[in-house]
Backbone as JSON, one array per atom type, in Angstrom:
{
  "sequence": "MLTNIMRTALEFEVWECLERVNDPELDEPVTDMGFIERIEVIESHRVEVVFRLPTYWCSPNFAFLMAFGIRREVEKLRWVKDIRVELSDHCFGDEVNEGVNSGRAFSAVFAQYCDGANLDSVAETFMAKAFDRRQEAMLLGVRKRGLSAERIVSMSLGEFDCIQFADEEAIKQKPRYRELLLSCGLAEEPGDLAFPTWEGQCILPDRLKAHLERLRGVRINMEFNGAMCRGLASTRYKEVEIGPDGPTLVDFIAGRVPHRDAAKMSR",
  "N": [[82.62, 139.76, 72.38], [85.72, 139.78, 74.08], [86.62, 142.33, 76.15], [89.4, 144.47, 77.1], [89.14, 145.31, 79.76], [87.36, 143.4, 80.78], [88.92, 141.11, 80.4], [91.13, 141.6, 82.1], [89.85, 141.65, 84.56], [89.0, 138.99, 84.78], [91.48, 137.73, 84.79], [92.46, 138.65, 87.19], [90.73, 137.29, 88.88], [91.66, 134.69, 88.47], [94.23, 134.94, 89.54], [93.58, 135.32, 92.28], [92.48, 132.82, 92.93], [94.72, 131.25, 92.67], [96.11, 131.81, 94.92], [95.5, 129.89, 96.7], [97.1, 127.77, 96.13], [99.86, 126.09, 97.25], [103.43, 126.16, 97.71], [104.66, 123.06, 98.27], [106.76, 122.34, 99.98], [107.34, 124.59, 101.44], [104.99, 125.62, 102.41], [103.84, 128.0, 101.54], [101.95, 130.31, 99.58], [102.01, 130.05, 96.02], [101.75, 132.41, 94.71], [102.69, 134.3, 96.54], [105.34, 133.56, 96.57], [106.28, 134.37, 94.17], [106.14, 132.72, 91.95], [104.38, 132.65, 89.83], [104.44, 133.32, 86.54], [103.03, 134.17, 84.28], [99.66, 135.0, 83.52], [96.94, 134.38, 81.47], [93.91, 135.09, 79.89], [91.83, 133.77, 77.46], [89.45, 134.35, 75.04], [87.36, 134.41, 76.89], [86.93, 131.98, 78.24], [89.05, 130.28, 78.29], [92.09, 129.53, 79.91], [95.48, 130.29, 80.41], [98.26, 129.48, 82.31], [101.44, 130.26, 83.25], [104.15, 129.12, 85.05], [107.07, 129.3, 87.17], [110.1, 128.11, 88.7], [112.54, 128.55, 91.37], [115.08, 127.52, 90.6], [116.73, 125.77, 87.89], [116.81, 123.1, 88.42], [115.0, 122.42, 90.43], [113.08, 120.27, 92.59], [111.33, 117.71, 90.87], [109.12, 116.54, 92.08], [107.98, 118.62, 93.65], [107.36, 120.35, 91.58], [105.42, 118.94, 90.08], [103.36, 118.72, 92.02], [102.67, 121.4, 92.41], [101.96, 122.18, 89.8], [99.7, 120.56, 89.23], [98.14, 121.44, 91.32], [97.66, 124.08, 90.56], [96.16, 123.64, 88.21], [93.95, 122.31, 89.32], [92.76, 124.28, 91.03], [92.17, 126.43, 89.27], [90.37, 125.2, 87.55], [88.12, 125.16, 89.1], [86.85, 127.56, 88.81], [83.88, 128.83, 87.57], [83.53, 129.79, 84.96], [85.58, 128.81, 83.47], [86.53, 126.72, 80.88], [88.59, 125.49, 79.63], [91.98, 124.82, 80.32], [95.43, 125.5, 80.33], [98.47, 124.63, 81.72], [101.76, 125.63, 82.26], [105.07, 124.85, 82.96], [107.93, 126.71, 83.04], [111.32, 126.88, 81.83], [112.74, 124.71, 83.15], [114.38, 121.72, 84.18], [112.8, 119.44, 84.09], [110.63, 120.23, 82.75], [109.26, 119.53, 80.3], [108.17, 117.01, 80.88], [106.56, 117.56, 83.11], [104.75, 119.4, 81.98], [103.55, 117.87, 79.95], [102.36, 115.94, 81.52], [100.57, 117.36, 83.29], [98.81, 118.53, 81.51], [97.68, 116.47, 80.14], [95.32, 115.34, 80.89], [95.2, 113.07, 82.34], [95.02, 111.27, 85.51], [96.42, 112.66, 88.48], [97.82, 110.88, 90.17], [98.57, 108.78, 88.45], [100.23, 110.06, 86.58], [102.19, 111.08, 88.27], [103.34, 108.77, 89.37], [104.41, 107.65, 87.05], [106.45, 109.41, 86.21], [108.0, 109.82, 88.45], [109.55, 107.68, 89.41], [107.81, 105.67, 90.3], [106.92, 106.6, 92.73], [104.91, 106.87, 95.66], [102.05, 108.7, 95.68], [100.34, 109.42, 97.81], [101.9, 109.11, 100.16], [103.94, 110.97, 99.73], [102.51, 113.39, 99.55], [101.36, 113.43, 102.09], [103.57, 113.71, 103.77], [104.4, 116.36, 103.23], [102.09, 117.68, 104.0], [101.98, 117.16, 106.7], [104.14, 118.67, 107.64], [103.23, 121.22, 106.99], [101.02, 121.34, 108.67], [102.28, 121.26, 111.18], [103.73, 123.68, 111.14], [101.68, 125.6, 110.98], [100.27, 125.01, 113.3], [102.12, 125.66, 115.28], [102.17, 128.47, 115.17], [99.61, 129.01, 116.09], [99.65, 127.91, 118.69], [101.65, 129.47, 119.9], [100.37, 131.88, 119.73], [98.11, 131.58, 121.45], [99.45, 131.11, 123.8], [100.59, 133.57, 124.33], [98.51, 134.86, 125.44], [98.58, 134.29, 128.03], [97.71, 131.83, 128.97], [97.67, 128.72, 130.73], [99.67, 125.7, 130.37], [98.08, 123.44, 130.72], [95.55, 124.46, 130.18], [95.82, 125.21, 127.54], [96.38, 122.81, 126.06], [94.05, 121.45, 126.44], [92.13, 122.87, 125.17], [89.15, 123.4, 123.34], [87.85, 123.05, 119.97], [85.72, 124.77, 119.54], [86.19, 126.75, 121.5], [88.62, 127.7, 120.58], [87.85, 128.82, 118.13], [86.62, 131.13, 119.0], [88.59, 132.85, 119.75], [90.24, 135.93, 119.31], [92.93, 136.89, 117.62], [95.84, 138.98, 117.96], [98.36, 139.01, 116.97], [100.16, 139.17, 113.94], [101.07, 136.91, 112.44], [99.62, 134.85, 113.64], [97.01, 135.64, 113.03], [97.07, 135.34, 110.27], [97.53, 132.57, 110.03], [95.44, 131.28, 111.37], [92.87, 130.69, 109.94], [93.97, 129.0, 108.02], [95.13, 126.96, 109.51], [92.87, 125.92, 110.78], [91.39, 125.03, 108.58], [93.01, 122.93, 107.63], [93.02, 121.28, 109.85], [90.35, 120.4, 109.97], [89.95, 119.32, 107.38], [91.65, 117.16, 107.38], [90.5, 115.53, 109.19], [91.15, 115.71, 111.87], [89.82, 117.15, 113.71], [86.37, 117.73, 114.25], [83.95, 118.39, 115.53], [82.69, 121.09, 117.66], [83.45, 120.47, 120.27], [85.75, 118.98, 120.06], [89.33, 118.48, 120.42], [91.4, 121.32, 119.96], [94.07, 121.31, 119.49], [95.46, 118.77, 118.58], [98.06, 116.29, 118.03], [99.75, 115.66, 114.87], [99.37, 112.99, 114.5], [97.01, 112.62, 115.72], [96.9, 112.49, 118.45], [96.62, 113.43, 121.95], [98.24, 116.29, 123.38], [100.31, 116.19, 126.08], [100.29, 118.17, 129.06], [102.84, 118.52, 130.32], [104.47, 118.03, 128.22], [104.23, 119.99, 126.41], [106.11, 122.08, 126.05], [108.33, 120.73, 124.91], [107.09, 119.83, 122.62], [106.57, 122.24, 121.31], [109.17, 123.04, 120.82], [109.98, 121.17, 118.94], [108.24, 121.84, 116.84], [109.17, 124.37, 116.33], [111.64, 123.82, 115.2], [110.82, 122.67, 112.78], [109.59, 124.89, 111.59], [111.75, 126.73, 111.36], [113.41, 125.41, 109.56], [111.75, 125.42, 107.29], [111.45, 128.16, 106.89], [114.09, 128.88, 106.35], [114.53, 127.49, 103.95], [112.62, 128.81, 102.42], [113.62, 131.46, 102.37], [115.96, 131.01, 100.97], [114.92, 130.13, 98.51], [113.59, 132.46, 97.64], [115.76, 134.18, 97.41], [117.29, 132.91, 95.4], [115.46, 133.04, 93.3], [115.13, 135.81, 92.93], [117.64, 136.47, 92.06], [117.84, 135.04, 89.72], [115.74, 135.92, 88.05], [114.46, 138.86, 86.44], [112.75, 141.19, 88.26], [109.48, 142.57, 88.98], [108.18, 144.69, 91.25], [105.22, 144.29, 93.1], [103.61, 144.68, 95.45], [102.75, 144.49, 98.98], [100.27, 143.25, 99.41], [99.66, 141.84, 97.17], [98.67, 141.9, 93.64], [96.42, 144.41, 92.48], [93.29, 145.11, 90.82], [93.85, 147.35, 89.38], [96.61, 147.09, 88.97], [96.65, 145.02, 87.1], [95.33, 146.23, 84.94], [97.06, 148.33, 84.43], [99.18, 146.98, 83.47], [101.13, 145.95, 85.12], [101.08, 143.42, 86.0], [102.03, 140.53, 84.36], [101.17, 139.92, 80.95], [101.23, 138.05, 77.91], [104.55, 138.04, 76.76], [105.2, 140.17, 78.43], [106.83, 141.86, 81.22], [108.39, 139.86, 83.76], [107.11, 138.83, 86.97], [107.07, 139.43, 90.51], [106.06, 139.18, 93.91]],
  "CA": [[84.08, 139.92, 72.32], [86.29, 140.03, 75.4], [87.32, 143.61, 76.23], [90.57, 144.47, 77.98], [88.67, 145.41, 81.15], [86.82, 142.08, 81.14], [90.03, 140.17, 80.48], [91.93, 141.84, 83.31], [89.05, 141.24, 85.71], [89.06, 137.53, 84.85], [92.84, 137.36, 85.19], [92.53, 138.93, 88.61], [90.04, 136.16, 89.51], [92.59, 133.55, 88.43], [95.27, 135.22, 90.54], [93.04, 135.08, 93.62], [92.32, 131.38, 93.18], [96.05, 130.66, 92.77], [96.6, 132.03, 96.28], [95.23, 128.65, 97.44], [98.09, 126.76, 95.73], [101.05, 126.3, 98.06], [104.67, 125.4, 97.54], [104.47, 122.0, 99.27], [107.86, 122.28, 100.92], [107.42, 125.83, 102.23], [103.64, 125.99, 102.86], [103.6, 129.39, 101.17], [101.28, 130.38, 98.28], [102.89, 130.26, 94.86], [101.66, 133.84, 94.38], [103.6, 135.0, 97.45], [106.71, 133.18, 96.25], [106.66, 134.91, 92.87], [106.29, 131.63, 90.99], [103.48, 132.81, 88.69], [105.1, 134.15, 85.54], [102.05, 134.79, 83.37], [98.27, 134.56, 83.5], [96.27, 134.93, 80.29], [92.56, 134.61, 79.6], [91.6, 133.81, 76.01], [88.06, 134.11, 74.61], [86.48, 134.39, 78.08], [86.72, 130.67, 78.85], [90.3, 129.52, 78.28], [93.11, 130.15, 80.76], [96.85, 129.79, 80.37], [99.07, 129.9, 83.45], [102.85, 129.87, 83.15], [104.83, 129.32, 86.33], [108.5, 129.04, 87.16], [110.66, 127.77, 90.01], [113.76, 129.33, 91.59], [116.25, 126.99, 89.9], [116.48, 124.85, 86.78], [116.8, 121.72, 88.9], [114.09, 122.23, 91.57], [112.53, 118.93, 92.64], [110.15, 117.42, 90.05], [107.97, 116.28, 92.97], [107.36, 119.9, 93.95], [106.82, 120.91, 90.34], [104.18, 118.25, 89.77], [102.34, 119.07, 93.0], [102.22, 122.77, 92.15], [101.3, 122.23, 88.49], [98.36, 120.0, 89.36], [97.4, 122.33, 92.21], [97.22, 125.21, 89.73], [95.06, 123.17, 87.36], [92.78, 122.01, 90.17], [92.1, 125.49, 91.53], [91.62, 127.21, 88.16], [89.21, 124.48, 87.03], [86.97, 125.42, 89.97], [86.17, 128.77, 88.35], [82.74, 128.37, 86.77], [83.59, 130.21, 83.57], [86.73, 128.18, 82.81], [86.24, 125.48, 80.16], [89.83, 124.89, 79.18], [93.14, 125.41, 80.98], [96.76, 124.97, 80.05], [99.47, 125.01, 82.71], [103.09, 125.42, 81.7], [106.25, 125.11, 83.78], [108.95, 127.22, 82.13], [112.74, 126.95, 82.18], [113.0, 123.71, 84.18], [114.94, 120.5, 83.6], [111.75, 118.44, 83.96], [109.47, 120.97, 82.27], [108.49, 118.81, 79.29], [107.42, 115.93, 81.54], [105.52, 118.17, 83.93], [103.75, 120.0, 81.11], [102.8, 116.79, 79.31], [101.56, 115.27, 82.54], [99.48, 118.17, 83.84], [97.87, 118.88, 80.44], [97.26, 115.26, 79.44], [93.99, 114.9, 81.32], [95.31, 111.88, 83.19], [94.99, 111.49, 86.95], [97.69, 113.05, 89.08], [98.51, 109.71, 90.71], [99.16, 108.03, 87.34], [101.33, 110.86, 86.03], [103.23, 111.19, 89.29], [104.03, 107.48, 89.45], [105.14, 107.42, 85.8], [107.62, 110.26, 86.09], [108.74, 109.95, 89.72], [110.07, 106.38, 89.82], [106.8, 104.89, 90.99], [106.7, 107.13, 94.08], [103.52, 106.84, 96.11], [101.56, 110.06, 95.82], [99.76, 109.65, 99.13], [102.94, 109.27, 101.17], [104.63, 112.23, 99.47], [101.61, 114.49, 99.92], [101.16, 113.43, 103.55], [104.78, 114.26, 104.38], [104.35, 117.81, 103.13], [100.95, 118.16, 104.76], [102.34, 117.1, 108.12], [104.99, 119.83, 107.91], [102.37, 122.4, 106.96], [100.22, 121.3, 109.89], [103.14, 121.64, 112.3], [104.05, 125.1, 111.08], [100.48, 126.38, 111.31], [99.92, 124.79, 114.7], [103.03, 126.42, 116.14], [101.7, 129.86, 115.21], [98.43, 129.05, 116.95], [100.05, 127.66, 120.08], [102.35, 130.66, 120.39], [99.37, 132.93, 119.86], [97.31, 131.4, 122.66], [100.33, 131.22, 124.95], [100.76, 134.99, 124.6], [97.36, 135.32, 126.21], [98.82, 133.94, 129.43], [97.04, 130.58, 129.36], [98.55, 127.66, 131.23], [99.83, 124.55, 129.47], [96.89, 122.59, 130.87], [94.43, 125.11, 129.51], [96.08, 125.23, 126.09], [96.28, 121.48, 125.44], [92.67, 120.96, 126.58], [91.22, 123.81, 124.5], [88.3, 122.8, 122.31], [87.76, 123.76, 118.7], [84.78, 125.86, 119.73], [86.88, 127.81, 122.23], [89.64, 128.23, 119.68], [87.18, 129.65, 117.14], [86.2, 132.39, 119.61], [89.76, 133.68, 120.06], [90.63, 136.97, 118.37], [94.37, 137.08, 117.76], [96.4, 140.29, 117.6], [99.62, 138.76, 116.29], [99.96, 139.07, 112.49], [101.25, 135.53, 111.97], [98.5, 134.06, 114.14], [95.84, 136.03, 112.24], [97.23, 134.72, 108.95], [97.52, 131.11, 110.07], [94.26, 130.7, 112.0], [91.97, 129.99, 109.0], [94.72, 127.95, 107.33], [95.26, 125.85, 110.45], [91.54, 125.34, 110.99], [91.04, 124.3, 107.36], [93.76, 121.68, 107.59], [92.54, 120.49, 110.98], [89.08, 119.78, 109.61], [90.06, 118.52, 106.15], [92.38, 115.92, 107.69], [89.71, 114.76, 110.15], [91.74, 115.77, 113.21], [88.76, 117.74, 114.54], [85.14, 117.86, 113.49], [82.92, 119.02, 116.34], [83.17, 122.17, 118.53], [84.03, 119.95, 121.49], [87.01, 118.27, 119.79], [90.53, 119.22, 120.77], [91.89, 122.25, 118.95], [95.51, 121.11, 119.26], [95.99, 117.4, 118.6], [99.25, 116.11, 117.21], [99.44, 115.21, 113.52], [98.92, 111.6, 114.62], [95.69, 112.61, 116.37], [97.03, 112.25, 119.89], [96.6, 114.59, 122.84], [99.53, 116.77, 123.87], [100.3, 116.26, 127.54], [100.75, 119.5, 129.52], [104.27, 118.58, 130.6], [105.2, 117.83, 126.96], [103.94, 121.11, 125.51], [107.35, 122.8, 125.75], [109.1, 119.91, 123.97], [106.32, 119.82, 121.38], [106.81, 123.53, 120.67], [110.56, 123.06, 120.34], [110.02, 120.41, 117.7], [107.56, 122.63, 115.82], [110.06, 125.48, 116.0], [112.64, 123.28, 114.27], [110.16, 122.53, 111.47], [109.4, 126.23, 111.03], [113.04, 127.33, 110.99], [113.84, 124.75, 108.33], [110.92, 125.9, 106.19], [111.78, 129.57, 106.66], [115.4, 128.92, 105.7], [114.33, 127.09, 102.55], [111.87, 129.87, 101.76], [114.53, 132.58, 102.12], [116.87, 130.6, 99.91], [114.18, 130.13, 97.25], [113.37, 133.85, 97.24], [117.04, 134.72, 96.98], [117.64, 132.33, 94.1], [114.53, 133.55, 92.28], [115.39, 137.22, 92.66], [118.88, 136.53, 91.3], [117.65, 134.43, 88.4], [114.74, 136.61, 87.23], [114.24, 140.29, 86.59], [111.49, 141.26, 89.0], [108.67, 143.78, 89.06], [107.54, 144.69, 92.57], [103.79, 144.54, 93.04], [103.11, 145.25, 96.7], [102.63, 143.48, 100.03], [98.98, 142.57, 99.4], [99.4, 141.26, 95.87], [98.22, 142.84, 92.62], [95.03, 144.85, 92.45], [92.77, 145.18, 89.46], [94.58, 148.45, 88.73], [97.9, 146.55, 88.52], [96.42, 144.27, 85.87], [94.99, 147.17, 83.87], [98.25, 149.13, 84.14], [100.19, 146.13, 82.87], [102.17, 145.58, 86.06], [101.01, 141.96, 86.05], [102.4, 140.22, 82.98], [100.47, 139.15, 79.93], [102.21, 137.45, 77.02], [105.72, 138.84, 76.41], [105.42, 141.27, 79.35], [107.89, 141.61, 82.22], [108.12, 138.87, 84.78], [106.56, 139.46, 88.16], [107.22, 138.86, 91.83], [105.5, 140.0, 94.98]],
  "C": [[84.61, 140.34, 73.69], [87.08, 141.34, 75.38], [88.51, 143.49, 77.17], [90.17, 144.53, 79.45], [88.14, 144.07, 81.63], [87.95, 141.07, 81.32], [90.83, 140.35, 81.77], [91.16, 141.46, 84.57], [89.09, 139.72, 85.89], [90.45, 137.06, 85.27], [93.05, 137.6, 86.68], [91.85, 137.81, 89.4], [90.96, 134.93, 89.57], [93.68, 133.74, 89.47], [94.78, 134.88, 91.94], [92.91, 133.59, 93.91], [93.68, 130.7, 93.31], [96.68, 130.9, 94.14], [96.35, 130.81, 97.16], [96.18, 127.52, 97.07], [99.38, 127.05, 96.48], [102.27, 125.57, 97.5], [104.64, 124.33, 98.63], [105.57, 121.95, 100.32], [107.85, 123.46, 101.9], [106.09, 126.21, 102.88], [103.39, 127.48, 102.67], [102.93, 129.41, 99.8], [102.25, 130.66, 97.14], [102.86, 131.72, 94.41], [102.61, 134.64, 95.26], [105.06, 134.74, 97.09], [107.18, 133.74, 94.91], [106.82, 133.86, 91.8], [105.41, 131.8, 89.75], [104.08, 133.81, 87.71], [104.1, 134.86, 84.63], [100.69, 134.16, 83.55], [97.62, 135.18, 82.28], [94.92, 134.26, 80.1], [92.29, 134.83, 78.12], [90.14, 133.47, 75.74], [87.13, 133.81, 75.77], [86.28, 133.02, 78.74], [88.0, 129.82, 78.93], [91.36, 130.27, 79.08], [94.46, 129.48, 80.53], [97.61, 130.36, 81.56], [100.47, 129.36, 83.26], [103.48, 130.13, 84.51], [106.28, 128.88, 86.21], [108.92, 128.7, 88.58], [112.02, 128.45, 90.15], [114.99, 128.84, 90.83], [115.82, 126.03, 88.8], [116.28, 123.42, 87.26], [115.93, 121.52, 90.15], [113.4, 120.86, 91.46], [111.31, 118.74, 91.73], [108.92, 117.13, 90.89], [107.22, 117.57, 93.26], [106.69, 120.47, 92.72], [105.49, 120.27, 89.98], [103.05, 118.66, 90.73], [101.79, 120.47, 92.74], [101.47, 122.87, 90.83], [99.87, 121.7, 88.59], [97.51, 120.81, 90.32], [96.86, 123.53, 91.46], [96.03, 124.79, 88.87], [93.79, 122.94, 88.17], [92.03, 123.27, 90.59], [91.48, 126.31, 90.4], [90.38, 126.53, 87.59], [87.96, 124.7, 87.87], [86.21, 126.68, 89.57], [85.1, 128.38, 87.34], [82.86, 128.71, 85.3], [84.73, 129.55, 82.79], [86.31, 126.85, 82.18], [87.5, 124.76, 79.71], [91.0, 125.59, 79.87], [94.4, 124.71, 80.51], [97.72, 125.53, 81.09], [100.84, 124.69, 82.13], [104.16, 125.78, 82.72], [107.37, 125.54, 82.83], [110.35, 127.06, 82.72], [113.11, 125.98, 83.31], [113.47, 122.41, 83.52], [113.91, 119.42, 83.36], [110.49, 119.06, 83.37], [108.63, 120.21, 81.26], [107.61, 117.74, 79.91], [106.27, 116.49, 82.38], [104.39, 118.72, 83.05], [102.91, 118.94, 80.4], [101.86, 116.14, 80.32], [100.35, 116.08, 82.98], [98.43, 118.49, 82.78], [97.32, 117.67, 79.69], [95.85, 114.83, 79.77], [94.02, 113.66, 82.17], [95.31, 112.25, 84.66], [96.38, 111.82, 87.46], [98.48, 111.83, 89.53], [99.21, 108.92, 89.61], [100.37, 108.76, 86.77], [102.5, 110.89, 86.99], [104.04, 109.9, 89.37], [104.9, 107.23, 88.22], [106.47, 108.17, 85.79], [108.48, 110.35, 87.34], [109.11, 108.58, 90.29], [109.08, 105.58, 90.65], [106.5, 105.37, 92.4], [105.22, 107.14, 94.4], [103.06, 108.26, 96.39], [101.08, 110.35, 97.22], [100.83, 109.91, 100.19], [103.7, 110.58, 100.99], [103.78, 113.41, 99.92], [101.44, 114.57, 101.43], [102.38, 113.99, 104.27], [104.76, 115.78, 104.37], [103.21, 118.38, 103.97], [101.24, 118.16, 106.25], [103.21, 118.29, 108.51], [104.16, 121.11, 107.93], [101.53, 122.48, 108.23], [101.05, 121.76, 111.08], [103.43, 123.13, 112.31], [102.85, 125.95, 111.48], [100.11, 126.22, 112.78], [100.84, 125.57, 115.63], [102.57, 127.86, 116.27], [100.5, 130.01, 116.12], [98.78, 128.86, 118.42], [100.78, 128.86, 120.68], [101.37, 131.8, 120.6], [98.54, 132.8, 121.13], [98.17, 131.5, 123.91], [100.58, 132.68, 125.33], [99.61, 135.57, 125.41], [97.46, 134.92, 127.68], [98.14, 132.67, 129.9], [98.06, 129.54, 129.79], [98.65, 126.54, 130.2], [98.61, 123.65, 129.52], [95.71, 123.16, 130.11], [94.6, 125.06, 127.99], [95.82, 123.86, 125.48], [94.87, 120.91, 125.54], [91.67, 121.84, 125.85], [90.44, 123.1, 123.4], [88.31, 123.65, 121.05], [86.82, 124.95, 118.82], [85.4, 127.04, 120.46], [87.92, 128.49, 121.35], [89.01, 129.19, 118.65], [86.82, 131.03, 117.69], [87.37, 133.34, 119.88], [90.03, 134.68, 118.93], [92.11, 137.27, 118.58], [94.77, 138.49, 117.33], [97.68, 140.15, 116.8], [99.37, 138.51, 114.8], [100.07, 137.65, 111.97], [100.09, 134.65, 112.41], [97.22, 134.36, 113.36], [95.89, 135.35, 110.87], [97.0, 133.21, 109.0], [96.24, 130.51, 110.65], [93.32, 130.02, 111.0], [92.67, 128.85, 108.27], [94.87, 126.72, 108.23], [93.92, 125.14, 110.62], [91.11, 124.51, 109.77], [91.73, 122.94, 107.3], [93.32, 120.73, 108.7], [91.27, 119.73, 110.61], [89.21, 118.88, 108.38], [90.77, 117.2, 106.38], [91.65, 115.07, 108.73], [90.27, 114.75, 111.55], [90.8, 116.44, 114.2], [87.54, 117.92, 113.66], [84.08, 118.67, 114.23], [83.51, 120.11, 117.22], [83.85, 121.67, 119.81], [85.34, 119.19, 121.31], [88.2, 119.14, 120.16], [90.99, 120.11, 119.62], [93.34, 121.96, 118.58], [95.95, 119.66, 119.45], [97.33, 117.38, 117.88], [98.82, 115.68, 115.82], [98.92, 113.78, 113.53], [97.57, 111.49, 115.31], [95.73, 112.37, 117.85], [96.94, 113.56, 120.67], [98.03, 115.0, 123.18], [99.44, 116.87, 125.39], [100.85, 117.61, 127.98], [102.25, 119.58, 129.74], [105.13, 118.33, 129.35], [104.99, 118.99, 126.0], [105.22, 121.84, 125.11], [108.18, 122.03, 124.72], [108.41, 119.87, 122.61], [106.58, 121.11, 120.61], [108.24, 123.63, 120.14], [110.69, 122.29, 119.03], [109.38, 121.2, 116.56], [108.43, 123.81, 115.38], [111.13, 125.03, 115.0], [112.08, 123.12, 112.87], [110.03, 123.89, 110.81], [110.72, 126.84, 110.55], [113.56, 126.72, 109.7], [113.06, 125.26, 107.13], [111.22, 127.35, 105.87], [113.13, 129.72, 105.96], [115.27, 128.57, 104.22], [113.59, 128.17, 101.77], [112.76, 131.06, 101.42], [115.5, 132.25, 100.99], [116.17, 130.61, 98.56], [113.96, 131.56, 96.75], [114.66, 134.48, 96.73], [117.45, 134.21, 95.62], [116.76, 132.89, 92.99], [114.84, 134.99, 91.93], [116.69, 137.41, 91.88], [118.68, 136.05, 89.87], [116.76, 135.26, 87.47], [114.73, 138.11, 87.48], [112.85, 140.47, 87.17], [110.79, 142.6, 88.82], [107.93, 143.74, 90.39], [106.06, 145.06, 92.44], [103.3, 145.23, 94.31], [102.81, 144.16, 97.69], [101.33, 142.69, 100.0], [98.63, 141.97, 98.05], [98.88, 142.28, 94.89], [96.76, 143.2, 92.8], [94.57, 144.85, 91.0], [93.47, 146.28, 88.68], [95.93, 147.97, 88.2], [97.74, 145.78, 87.22], [96.17, 145.23, 84.7], [96.22, 147.97, 83.45], [99.37, 148.31, 83.53], [101.31, 145.75, 83.8], [102.2, 144.07, 86.28], [101.13, 141.46, 84.63], [101.34, 139.48, 82.19], [101.56, 138.53, 79.06], [103.29, 138.47, 76.64], [105.94, 140.05, 77.32], [106.49, 140.9, 80.37], [107.45, 140.57, 83.21], [107.8, 139.57, 86.1], [106.97, 138.72, 89.41], [106.55, 139.77, 92.82], [106.57, 140.36, 95.96]]
}
């Protein structure tokens, strides 16, 4: 029989894995955005995750990407045999919930409900923005070290890996940038360039300033959208503050993280 301590420990595990699911438009974890409304573990192998978005009419594209991202990450937990994901209080909620829990492939569901939109092109657009935002943090971080433009644009992945950043944003984004760099095939070996463009091209030293200005525009747009989403969500939902580093196991045990019929949560 699943005890309360065991259940809360498993729910905490689910929370941690959901930190890898990002809002595709903002490149911020759904946990940081306060989108996770409820996590519940049933009979030690079944998980239910209820999530919400800032408005009733948030883009179905975003909703589908996040719903399937939640399912994908939770299914990676070895003890999970069954998962149900539910989008609550959304104009497209029924379609998203049927799609994500149907067992069908994401591409088939996405095309059915999103006017035949091509999944690859949609996902790549968001990934390119995420890459730009993360790369800007890295470039600004290495520039603070007093390196020349020539030195920065020619830096290898191996050299980049050896850098210890002091800036909080650079520390946060370094593993995220490196993960995306490798997963997209933009760098593979220690000798490969650490800072290619999204198209895989070299950045010329005399174009670094213009490149950074473009990346700054991408970041400002994403930050504006993020601030707007947080504002809308805090107005729409009654919040319970958890803390800057997310919930701890104590928060789950104390009931600060919602189970069924408990208060809604935001970080």
